[in-house]
C-alpha positions in Angstrom: 0.0 0.0 0.0 1.5 3.4 -1.0 1.6 6.7 0.8 -1.4 8.9 -0.1 0.1 12.1 1.1 -1.5 14.6 3.4 -5.2 14.9 4.1 -7.2 16.2 1.1 -8.7 19.1 3.1 -7.2 21.5 5.6 -8.8 23.7 8.2 -7.6 27.3 8.3 -7.8 29.1 11.6 -6.2 32.3 12.8 -4.2 32.6 16.0 -5.4 34.5 19.0 -4.6 38.2 18.5 -4.8 37.9 14.7 -7.1 40.4 13.0 -9.3 37.5 11.8 -9.2 35.3 14.9 -12.4 33.3 15.1 -12.8 32.9 11.3 -12.4 29.4 10.1 -12.5 27.8 6.7 -12.0 24.3 5.3 -10.4 24.1 1.8 -9.3 21.3 -0.5 -5.6 21.0 -1.1 -4.1 21.4 -4.5 -1.2 19.9 -6.3 2.0 21.8 -7.0 1.0 21.9 -10.7 -2.4 23.4 -9.9 -0.8 26.0 -7.8 1.7 26.8 -10.5 -1.1 27.3 -13.1 -2.9 29.7 -10.7 0.2 31.8 -10.3 0.6 32.0 -14.1 -3.1 33.0 -14.5 -4.9 36.2 -13.7 -6.5 37.3 -10.5 -10.1 36.3 -11.6 -8.8 32.8 -12.2 -7.3 32.8 -8.7 -10.6 33.7 -7.1 -12.4 31.1 -9.1 -9.9 28.4 -8.2 -10.1 29.3 -4.5 -13.9 29.2 -4.6 -13.8 25.7 -6.2 -11.6 24.5 -3.3 -13.6 26.2 -0.6 -15.5 23.5 1.3 -16.9 25.4 4.2 -16.5 28.4 6.5 -18.1 30.0 9.5 -18.5 33.5 8.1 -21.7 35.5 8.6 -22.9 38.9 7.3 -23.9 41.9 9.4 -27.3 40.3 10.0 -25.8 37.1 11.3 -26.8 35.2 8.2 -24.4 32.6 6.9 -22.4 33.7 3.9 -22.2 30.8 1.4 -18.8 29.3 0.7 -19.0 30.1 -3.0 -17.6 32.5 -5.5 -20.5 34.8 -4.9 -20.0 34.5 -1.1 -16.3 35.4 -1.5 -17.3 38.6 -3.2 -19.2 39.6 0.0 -16.2 39.1 2.3 -13.7 41.8 3.3 -10.6 41.8 1.1 -8.2 41.4 3.9 -9.9 38.2 5.1 -10.0 36.7 1.6 -6.3 37.5 1.2 -5.5 36.0 4.6 -7.3 32.8 3.7 
């Protein structure tokens, strides 16, 4: 039986004291080749690729309604948080 590598999803959490402490997201990992292709693409492609890998998060809007973990949901989130993720 061969080594399968690391888990296919990772949980992103921010340390206590970080600007976004409390925010959590689960994302699918990507291969080195996928990462390389994103770096060579444009910013719109990077957002679309991140949205495809976004499994879940605990983000809510100002009315405490859940923001969906989708490309549309990403567009509702503060730029600094998206960049940190």
